[in-house]
Residue frames as a rotation matrix with the C-alpha (Angstrom) as fourth column:
MET 1
0.621 0.784 -0.007 -0.04
0.783 -0.620 -0.047 -0.01
-0.041 0.024 -0.999 0.01
ILE 2
-0.668 -0.685 0.290 1.27
0.677 -0.721 -0.145 3.52
0.309 0.100 0.946 -0.87
HIS 3
0.335 0.745 -0.576 -0.52
0.845 -0.508 -0.165 6.16
-0.416 -0.432 -0.800 1.17
LEU 4
-0.607 -0.471 0.640 -0.67
0.713 -0.678 0.177 9.40
0.351 0.564 0.748 -0.68
GLU 5
-0.797 0.344 -0.497 -2.02
0.040 -0.790 -0.611 12.89
-0.603 -0.507 0.616 0.18
HIS 6
0.064 0.992 0.110 -5.46
0.401 0.075 -0.913 13.73
-0.914 0.102 -0.393 -0.90
ASP 7
0.800 0.288 -0.527 -4.39
-0.258 -0.627 -0.735 16.00
-0.542 0.724 -0.427 -3.67
HIS 8
-0.256 -0.942 0.215 -1.35
-0.177 0.265 0.948 14.01
-0.950 0.205 -0.235 -4.91
GLU 9
-0.139 0.057 -0.989 -0.95
-0.951 -0.285 0.118 14.00
-0.275 0.957 0.094 -8.70
ALA 10
-0.942 -0.304 -0.141 -0.67
-0.332 0.905 0.264 10.22
0.048 0.296 -0.954 -8.79
ARG 11
-0.470 0.849 0.240 -4.36
0.160 0.349 -0.923 9.92
-0.868 -0.396 -0.300 -7.74
LYS 12
0.368 0.615 -0.697 -5.32
-0.596 -0.420 -0.685 11.37
-0.714 0.668 0.212 -11.26
THR 13
-0.563 -0.647 -0.514 -3.24
-0.811 0.314 0.493 8.79
-0.158 0.695 -0.702 -13.13
GLU 14
0.425 0.714 -0.556 -4.86
-0.820 0.564 0.098 5.94
0.384 0.414 0.825 -14.86
PRO 15
0.684 -0.103 0.723 -4.35
-0.507 0.646 0.571 2.57
-0.525 -0.757 0.389 -13.10
PHE 16
0.890 -0.327 0.318 -2.55
0.454 0.702 -0.549 1.04
-0.044 0.633 0.773 -16.12
LEU 17
0.427 -0.739 0.521 0.01
-0.068 -0.601 -0.797 3.88
0.902 0.304 -0.307 -16.14
LEU 18
0.512 -0.199 0.836 0.47
-0.857 -0.192 0.479 3.49
0.066 -0.961 -0.269 -12.40
ARG 19
0.844 -0.121 0.523 1.22
0.000 0.974 0.226 -0.17
-0.536 -0.191 0.822 -12.91
GLN 20
0.697 -0.647 0.309 3.79
0.486 0.108 -0.867 0.66
0.528 0.755 0.390 -15.62
GLN 21
0.427 -0.584 0.690 5.48
-0.531 -0.780 -0.332 3.25
0.732 -0.225 -0.643 -13.50
LEU 22
0.604 -0.106 0.789 5.77
-0.728 0.329 0.602 0.84
-0.324 -0.938 0.121 -10.52
GLN 23
0.893 -0.250 0.375 7.07
0.337 0.923 -0.188 -1.93
-0.299 0.294 0.908 -12.77
ARG 24
0.575 -0.731 0.368 9.87
0.097 -0.386 -0.918 0.41
0.813 0.563 -0.151 -13.79
ILE 25
0.317 -0.362 0.877 10.70
-0.843 -0.531 0.085 1.10
0.435 -0.766 -0.473 -10.19
ILE 26
0.480 -0.027 0.877 10.55
-0.571 0.749 0.336 -2.43
-0.666 -0.662 0.344 -8.93
PRO 27
-0.395 -0.836 -0.382 13.38
-0.817 0.129 0.562 -4.47
-0.421 0.534 -0.734 -10.56
ASP 28
-0.993 0.044 0.112 11.39
0.078 0.947 0.313 -7.63
-0.092 0.319 -0.943 -10.98
PRO 29
-0.621 0.781 -0.061 7.99
-0.742 -0.561 0.367 -7.04
0.252 0.273 0.928 -12.60
SER 30
-0.291 0.474 -0.831 6.79
0.081 0.878 0.472 -10.47
0.953 0.070 -0.294 -11.66
LEU 31
-0.882 -0.093 -0.462 6.48
0.449 0.134 -0.883 -9.34
0.144 -0.987 -0.076 -8.08
MET 32
-0.672 0.649 -0.358 3.51
-0.415 -0.730 -0.543 -7.19
-0.614 -0.217 0.759 -8.90
ALA 33
-0.460 0.631 0.625 0.17
0.801 0.599 -0.014 -8.64
-0.383 0.494 -0.781 -10.18
ASP 34
0.101 0.608 0.788 -1.57
0.772 -0.547 0.323 -5.31
0.627 0.576 -0.524 -10.46
ALA 35
-0.876 -0.219 -0.430 -1.86
0.443 -0.717 -0.538 -1.77
-0.191 -0.662 0.725 -8.99
MET 36
-0.086 0.929 0.361 -5.06
0.752 -0.178 0.635 0.07
0.654 0.326 -0.683 -8.28
GLN 37
-0.673 -0.057 0.737 -6.21
-0.276 -0.906 -0.322 3.31
0.686 -0.420 0.594 -6.81
VAL 38
-0.107 0.611 -0.784 -7.86
0.853 0.461 0.243 3.08
0.510 -0.643 -0.571 -3.39
LEU 39
0.847 0.482 0.225 -9.21
0.319 -0.798 0.511 5.79
0.426 -0.361 -0.830 -0.99
SER 40
0.774 -0.558 -0.299 -5.82
0.142 -0.307 0.941 5.97
-0.616 -0.771 -0.158 0.87
GLY 41
0.028 -0.828 -0.559 -3.65
-0.669 -0.431 0.606 5.95
-0.743 0.357 -0.566 -2.15
ILE 42
0.129 -0.008 -0.992 -2.40
-0.886 0.448 -0.119 3.03
0.445 0.894 0.050 -4.35
ALA 43
0.513 0.033 0.858 -2.65
-0.484 0.836 0.258 -0.68
-0.709 -0.548 0.445 -3.61
ILE 44
-0.213 -0.598 -0.773 -0.05
-0.949 0.313 0.020 -2.82
0.230 0.738 -0.634 -5.15
LEU 45
0.690 0.554 0.466 -1.23
-0.655 0.752 0.075 -6.36
-0.309 -0.357 0.881 -5.46
ALA 46
-0.431 -0.892 -0.134 1.23
-0.902 0.421 0.095 -9.15
-0.028 0.161 -0.986 -5.14
PRO 47
0.117 0.538 -0.835 0.45
-0.610 0.702 0.367 -12.76
0.784 0.466 0.410 -6.16
LYS 48
0.350 -0.128 -0.928 2.15
0.596 0.795 0.115 -14.26
0.723 -0.593 0.355 -3.08
LEU 49
0.983 0.030 -0.183 3.14
0.171 -0.524 0.834 -13.09
-0.071 -0.851 -0.520 0.37
ALA 50
0.202 -0.979 0.009 6.79
0.768 0.165 0.618 -13.60
-0.607 -0.118 0.786 -0.35
LYS 51
-0.307 -0.274 0.911 6.53
0.871 -0.466 0.153 -11.24
0.383 0.841 0.382 -3.35
ALA 52
0.711 0.596 0.374 4.75
0.363 -0.766 0.530 -8.69
0.602 -0.242 -0.761 -1.20
VAL 53
0.771 -0.527 -0.359 7.67
0.339 -0.138 0.931 -8.75
-0.540 -0.839 0.072 1.22
ALA 54
-0.212 -0.802 0.558 10.04
0.941 -0.014 0.337 -8.24
-0.263 0.597 0.758 -1.73
ILE 55
0.218 0.355 0.909 8.04
0.655 -0.744 0.134 -5.21
0.724 0.566 -0.395 -2.85
ILE 56
0.963 0.214 -0.163 8.29
0.258 -0.556 0.790 -3.69
0.079 -0.803 -0.590 0.60
GLN 57
0.245 -0.955 -0.170 12.04
0.797 0.098 0.596 -3.90
-0.552 -0.282 0.785 0.39
HIS 58
-0.490 -0.346 0.800 11.79
0.829 -0.469 0.305 -1.28
0.270 0.813 0.516 -2.35
LYS 59
0.395 0.875 -0.281 9.68
0.919 -0.382 0.100 1.16
-0.020 -0.298 -0.954 -0.25
ASP 60
-0.005 -0.559 -0.829 12.31
0.455 -0.740 0.496 3.81
-0.890 -0.375 0.258 -0.19
VAL 61
-0.914 -0.363 0.179 12.59
0.275 -0.233 0.933 4.00
-0.297 0.902 0.313 -3.92
ILE 62
-0.211 0.951 0.225 8.74
0.897 0.097 0.430 3.95
0.387 0.293 -0.874 -4.20
ALA 63
0.533 0.435 -0.726 8.39
0.726 -0.675 0.129 6.80
-0.434 -0.596 -0.676 -1.69
GLN 64
-0.457 -0.743 -0.488 11.10
0.285 -0.643 0.711 8.77
-0.842 0.186 0.506 -3.53
ARG 65
-0.863 0.163 0.478 9.30
0.489 0.028 0.872 8.39
0.129 0.986 -0.104 -6.87
PHE 66
0.053 0.986 0.155 5.84
0.771 -0.139 0.621 9.46
0.635 0.087 -0.768 -5.43
GLY 67
-0.306 -0.110 0.946 7.13
-0.257 -0.947 -0.193 12.20
0.917 -0.302 0.261 -3.14
LYS 68
-0.579 0.113 0.807 5.33
-0.815 -0.105 -0.570 12.38
0.020 -0.988 0.153 0.20
ALA 69
0.352 0.689 -0.633 4.25
-0.587 0.690 0.423 8.79
0.728 0.223 0.648 0.16
ILE 70
-0.223 -0.365 0.904 4.32
-0.904 0.425 -0.051 6.10
-0.365 -0.828 -0.424 2.86
SER 71
-0.030 0.214 -0.976 4.75
-0.652 0.736 0.182 2.51
0.758 0.642 0.117 1.71
GLU 72
-0.525 -0.086 0.847 3.65
-0.783 0.439 -0.441 -0.27
-0.334 -0.894 -0.298 4.06
ARG 73
-0.909 0.232 -0.348 2.27
0.084 0.916 0.392 -3.81
0.409 0.328 -0.852 3.95
GLN 74
-0.121 0.961 0.247 -1.47
-0.663 -0.263 0.701 -4.04
0.739 -0.078 0.670 4.28
ASN 75
-0.620 0.029 0.784 -2.74
-0.717 0.384 -0.581 -5.40
-0.318 -0.923 -0.217 7.61
SER 76
-0.863 0.343 -0.372 -4.53
0.150 0.876 0.459 -8.79
0.483 0.340 -0.807 7.60
TRP 77
-0.472 0.745 0.471 -8.16
-0.875 -0.462 -0.145 -8.68
0.109 -0.481 0.870 8.37
THR 78
-0.968 0.248 -0.027 -10.35
0.249 0.952 -0.175 -11.34
-0.018 -0.177 -0.984 9.78
THR 79
-0.520 0.854 -0.027 -14.02
-0.622 -0.357 0.697 -11.64
0.585 0.379 0.716 8.94
PHE 80
-0.950 0.284 0.132 -16.47
0.091 0.653 -0.752 -12.89
-0.300 -0.702 -0.646 11.41
ILE 81
-0.493 0.868 -0.060 -20.09
-0.078 0.024 0.997 -13.91
0.867 0.496 0.056 10.64
ILE 82
-0.979 0.190 0.076 -22.32
-0.075 0.009 -0.997 -13.18
-0.190 -0.982 0.005 13.47
GLY 83
-0.565 0.825 0.032 -25.85
0.769 0.512 0.382 -14.54
0.299 0.240 -0.924 13.73
SER 84
0.124 0.713 0.690 -28.95
0.281 -0.692 0.665 -12.56
0.952 0.112 -0.286 14.46
LEU 85
-0.892 -0.392 -0.223 -28.64
0.350 -0.290 -0.891 -10.26
0.285 -0.873 0.396 17.42
PRO 86
0.004 0.960 -0.280 -31.66
0.998 0.012 0.055 -9.44
0.056 -0.280 -0.958 19.46
LYS 87
-0.714 -0.199 0.671 -32.81
0.333 -0.940 0.075 -5.82
0.616 0.277 0.738 18.94
PRO 88
-0.487 0.591 -0.643 -34.57
0.760 -0.076 -0.646 -4.08
-0.430 -0.803 -0.412 21.68
GLN 89
-0.654 0.356 0.667 -37.40
0.320 -0.669 0.671 -1.85
0.685 0.652 0.324 20.48
THR 90
-0.833 0.413 -0.367 -39.57
0.272 -0.271 -0.923 0.47
-0.481 -0.869 0.114 22.43
SER 91
-0.500 0.790 0.355 -43.25
0.504 -0.067 0.861 0.70
0.704 0.610 -0.364 21.61
MET 92
-0.154 0.573 0.805 -46.12
-0.624 -0.688 0.371 2.43
0.766 -0.445 0.464 23.30
ASP 93
0.808 0.552 -0.208 -46.57
-0.197 0.585 0.787 -0.72
0.556 -0.594 0.581 25.38
GLY 94
0.672 -0.642 0.370 -42.97
-0.405 0.101 0.909 -0.81
-0.620 -0.760 -0.192 26.64
LYS 95
-0.200 -0.864 -0.462 -39.74
-0.953 0.064 0.295 -2.52
-0.225 0.499 -0.837 25.54
GLU 96
0.850 0.385 0.360 -39.75
-0.270 0.904 -0.330 -5.62
-0.453 0.183 0.873 23.52
THR 97
-0.310 -0.951 0.022 -36.90
-0.536 0.194 0.822 -7.79
-0.785 0.243 -0.570 22.20
LEU 98
0.663 0.506 -0.551 -37.29
-0.727 0.261 -0.635 -8.91
-0.177 0.822 0.542 18.62
Protein backbone atom coordinates (compact mmCIF):
# COMPACT_ATOMS: atom_id res chain seq x y z
CA MET A 1 0.00 0.00 0.00
CA ILE A 2 1.28 3.45 -0.89
CA HIS A 3 -0.43 6.14 1.18
CA LEU A 4 -0.73 9.42 -0.73
CA GLU A 5 -1.92 12.87 0.21
CA HIS A 6 -5.46 13.67 -0.87
CA ASP A 7 -4.38 16.04 -3.67
CA HIS A 8 -1.39 13.98 -4.90
CA GLU A 9 -0.92 13.99 -8.69
CA ALA A 10 -0.72 10.17 -8.84
CA ARG A 11 -4.38 9.96 -7.79
CA LYS A 12 -5.31 11.37 -11.22
CA THR A 13 -3.23 8.79 -13.12
CA GLU A 14 -4.87 5.87 -14.90
CA PRO A 15 -4.36 2.50 -13.14
CA PHE A 16 -2.56 1.03 -16.17
CA LEU A 17 -0.03 3.89 -16.16
CA LEU A 18 0.47 3.51 -12.40
CA ARG A 19 1.24 -0.15 -12.90
CA GLN A 20 3.76 0.65 -15.65
CA GLN A 21 5.49 3.26 -13.48
CA LEU A 22 5.72 0.86 -10.55
CA GLN A 23 7.07 -1.92 -12.76
CA ARG A 24 9.88 0.43 -13.83
CA ILE A 25 10.72 1.14 -10.18
CA ILE A 26 10.55 -2.46 -8.93
CA PRO A 27 13.36 -4.47 -10.57
CA ASP A 28 11.38 -7.71 -10.96
CA PRO A 29 8.00 -7.03 -12.67
CA SER A 30 6.72 -10.48 -11.66
CA LEU A 31 6.54 -9.29 -8.04
CA MET A 32 3.48 -7.20 -8.85
CA ALA A 33 0.22 -8.61 -10.19
CA ASP A 34 -1.58 -5.27 -10.45
CA ALA A 35 -1.88 -1.76 -9.03
CA MET A 36 -5.09 0.10 -8.33
CA GLN A 37 -6.23 3.33 -6.80
CA VAL A 38 -7.89 3.07 -3.40
CA LEU A 39 -9.18 5.71 -0.99
CA SER A 40 -5.88 6.00 0.89
CA GLY A 41 -3.62 5.95 -2.18
CA ILE A 42 -2.39 3.08 -4.36
CA ALA A 43 -2.68 -0.63 -3.63
CA ILE A 44 0.01 -2.85 -5.12
CA LEU A 45 -1.28 -6.38 -5.51
CA ALA A 46 1.26 -9.17 -5.14
CA PRO A 47 0.41 -12.75 -6.15
CA LYS A 48 2.13 -14.24 -3.06
CA LEU A 49 3.12 -13.11 0.41
CA ALA A 50 6.83 -13.57 -0.34
CA LYS A 51 6.51 -11.24 -3.33
CA ALA A 52 4.71 -8.65 -1.18
CA VAL A 53 7.65 -8.74 1.24
CA ALA A 54 10.04 -8.27 -1.68
CA ILE A 55 8.06 -5.22 -2.86
CA ILE A 56 8.26 -3.66 0.62
CA GLN A 57 12.06 -3.87 0.39
CA HIS A 58 11.80 -1.22 -2.36
CA LYS A 59 9.65 1.14 -0.27
CA ASP A 60 12.30 3.87 -0.15
CA VAL A 61 12.57 3.97 -3.95
CA ILE A 62 8.77 4.00 -4.25
CA ALA A 63 8.47 6.82 -1.70
CA GLN A 64 11.14 8.80 -3.56
CA ARG A 65 9.28 8.42 -6.86
CA PHE A 66 5.88 9.43 -5.45
CA GLY A 67 7.12 12.17 -3.14
CA LYS A 68 5.32 12.41 0.19
CA ALA A 69 4.28 8.78 0.20
CA ILE A 70 4.36 6.08 2.85
CA SER A 71 4.76 2.48 1.68
CA GLU A 72 3.66 -0.29 4.01
CA ARG A 73 2.28 -3.79 3.98
CA GLN A 74 -1.48 -4.04 4.31
CA ASN A 75 -2.78 -5.42 7.57
CA SER A 76 -4.53 -8.75 7.54
CA TRP A 77 -8.21 -8.65 8.34
CA THR A 78 -10.36 -11.35 9.82
CA THR A 79 -14.01 -11.58 8.91
CA PHE A 80 -16.49 -12.87 11.45
CA ILE A 81 -20.05 -13.85 10.62
CA ILE A 82 -22.36 -13.12 13.51
CA GLY A 83 -25.85 -14.55 13.68
CA SER A 84 -28.97 -12.59 14.48
CA LEU A 85 -28.64 -10.25 17.41
CA PRO A 86 -31.67 -9.39 19.51
CA LYS A 87 -32.82 -5.83 18.91
CA PRO A 88 -34.62 -4.06 21.70
CA GLN A 89 -37.42 -1.85 20.48
CA THR A 90 -39.56 0.52 22.43
CA SER A 91 -43.21 0.71 21.59
CA MET A 92 -46.10 2.40 23.29
CA ASP A 93 -46.57 -0.75 25.39
CA GLY A 94 -42.95 -0.82 26.62
CA LYS A 95 -39.69 -2.46 25.56
CA GLU A 96 -39.72 -5.65 23.53
CA THR A 97 -36.88 -7.77 22.21
CA LEU A 98 -37.25 -8.91 18.63
